[in-house]
LUMZAMI-25865 format. One record per residue (C-alpha): residue in one letter; x negated, y, z. Coordinates in steps of 0.05 Angstrom, whole numbers, plus 5000, padded with zeros to 4 digits. Each point is the difference from the previous one (the first is absolute). Layout:
BEGIN
 resn    x    y    z
    A    X    Y    Z
...
//
This chain:
BEGIN
 resn    x    y    z
    X 5594 5643 4210
    X 5030 4998 5070
    X 5002 4923 5005
    X 4927 4999 4978
    X 4982 5047 5057
    X 5035 4954 5049
    X 4963 4941 4971
    X 4933 5035 5007
    X 5019 5022 5070
    X 5018 4929 5021
    X 4935 4974 4969
    X 4961 5052 5040
    X 5038 4983 5063
    X 4987 4925 4991
    X 4926 5013 4985
    X 4993 5045 5062
    X 5035 4947 5042
    X 4952 4946 4975
    X 4940 5044 5015
    X 5027 5011 5070
    X 5011 4925 5010
    X 4928 4987 4977
    X 4976 5051 5051
    X 5041 4968 5055
    X 4975 4931 4980
    X 4928 5026 5007
    X 5016 5028 5069
    X 5030 4934 5021
    X 4940 4961 4974
    X 4952 5046 5038
    X 5038 4994 5065
    X 5005 4924 4992
    X 4925 4995 4989
    X 4987 5041 5063
    X 5049 4958 5041
    X 4966 4935 4978
    X 4932 5030 5019
    X 5028 5013 5069
    X 5027 4929 5004
    X 4932 4973 4979
    X 4966 5040 5055
    X 5051 4975 5051
    X 4988 4928 4978
    X 4925 5009 5010
    X 5011 5029 5069
    X 5046 4943 5020
    X 4949 4950 4974
    X 4946 5030 5043
    X 5045 5001 5061
    X 5023 4928 4990
    X 4929 4975 4989
    X 4973 5038 5060
    X 5057 4974 5044
    X 4988 4929 4977
    X 4925 5005 5015
    X 5013 5033 5067
    X 5048 4945 5022
    X 4952 4945 4980
    X 4939 5034 5032
    X 5041 5007 5063
    X 5012 4925 5004
    X 4935 4963 4991
    X 5034 4932 4997
    X 5030 5019 4932
    X 4936 5028 4968
    X 5003 4943 4949
    X 5063 5032 4969
    X 4965 5065 4983
    X 4991 4977 4928
    X 5075 5008 4990
    X 4992 5075 5010
    X 4978 5002 4927
    X 5071 4984 4977
    X 5039 5063 5020
    X 4955 5048 4962
    X 5007 4958 4937
    X 5076 5000 5008
    X 5000 5076 5009
    X 4956 5005 4938
    X 5052 4963 4958
    X 5055 5045 5027
    X 4959 5062 4983
    X 4986 4972 4930
    X 5075 4990 4990
    X 5013 5073 5016
    X 4942 5022 4955
    X 5030 4959 4944
    X 5065 5040 5007
    X 4960 5065 5003
    X 4963 4983 4936
    X 5066 4992 4963
    X 5015 5072 5018
    X 4930 5020 4979
    X 5009 4963 4933
    X 5064 5040 4987
    X 4964 5064 5020
    X 4947 4984 4948
    X 5053 4989 4947
    X 5031 5067 5016
    X 4932 5033 4998
    X 4986 4970 4931
    X 5068 5026 4975
    X 4989 5070 5028
    X 4932 5004 4967
    X 5022 4973 4933
    X 5028 5030 4936
    X 5066 4967 5017
    X 5014 5053 5052
    X 4989 5055 4949
    X 5045 4964 4952
    X 5053 4994 5054
    X 4999 5075 5012
    X 5008 5013 4926
    X 5056 4949 4987
    X 5031 5006 5069
    X 5002 4924 5001
    X 4967 4962 5056
    X 4969 4935 4975
    X 4976 4975 5067
    X 5034 4952 5048
    X 5019 5037 5065
    X 5015 4982 5072
    X 4957 4938 5002
    X 4951 5016 5057
    X 4987 4927 5014
    X 4984 4986 4926
    X 5053 4945 4994
    X 5004 5010 4925
    X 4927 4980 4993
    X 5002 4938 5045
    X 4981 4953 4943
    X 4942 5043 4976
    X 4934 4964 5007
    X 4963 5063 5022
    X 5050 5012 5056
    X 4992 4928 5024
    X 4924 5010 5001
    X 5007 5067 5034
    X 5042 4973 5058
    X 4964 4933 5007
    X 4988 4980 5073
    X 4932 4973 4980
    X 4980 5068 4972
    X 5030 5036 5061
    X 4961 4956 5048
    X 4935 5019 4964
    X 5007 5072 5023
    X 4958 5012 5063
    X 5052 5049 5027
    X 5050 4943 5004
    X 4959 4939 5020
    X 4936 5024 5035
    X 5029 5012 5070
    X 5038 4935 5001
    X 4943 4957 4974
    X 4953 5034 5050
    X 5045 4981 5058
    X 5006 4928 4975
    X 4925 4995 4991
    X 4989 5029 5069
    X 5046 4947 5028
    X 4960 4946 4966
    X 4935 5029 5027
    X 5027 5002 5071
    X 5026 4930 4993
    X 4933 4975 4974
    X 4963 5034 5058
    X 5046 4967 5051
    X 4992 4933 4964
    X 4923 5000 5002
    X 4993 5037 5066
    X 5059 4978 5041
    X 5017 5045 5058
    X 4983 4977 5070
    X 5067 4986 5030
    X 4972 4988 5070
    X 4987 5074 5011
    X 5070 5021 4983
    X 5059 5013 5045
    X 5032 4934 4981
    X 5030 4966 5060
    X 4958 4944 5028
    X 5029 4931 5002
    X 5040 4992 5063
    X 4986 4940 5044
    X 5049 4944 4994
    X 5058 5008 5048
    X 4997 4956 5061
    X 5055 4974 5043
    X 5015 5043 5060
    X 4972 4975 5066
    X 5051 4968 5046
    X 5023 5043 5057
    X 4980 4973 5067
    X 5044 5010 5059
    X 4968 5000 5069
    X 5041 4967 5056
//
């Protein structure tokens, strides 16, 4: 009887340990999702700052107005960077969904009865499910870019760049009223020095 008690005790300890690991995994997933949200907000802020700086530099130098169209590129690059981080975030969210399904299933009740945990633990990034078709669809960049929270600000900045560029193309600025230096007269040879006797 005594060895059986030890066996039940170790089963209970292992089960309690696995439950604790599942809880810690959920905490880690939640904190990772929050951190990636912060990173996404930071990327949006940097995109706005970079775009505004680019536009300000070009508007400050009228002779380079024709290059304003290239101000559409940085927001699109920032959008791809944000999409990459959102792809990572969605892996955590996918794993969170799997844990939620497990916690709300009969498998959890069965696990409490048998003290056996039939659920893969410590996989917050969902590496075990990498080949699953539904995970691939869930983290697809194309799907992520379709979310307005990811792409709207970046596309708006790029479109605004195109509008400004179009305006300057059809209504070129009058460069004569700017503070551009006027053409200097051609240098002349210095007048000879006359010496009076």
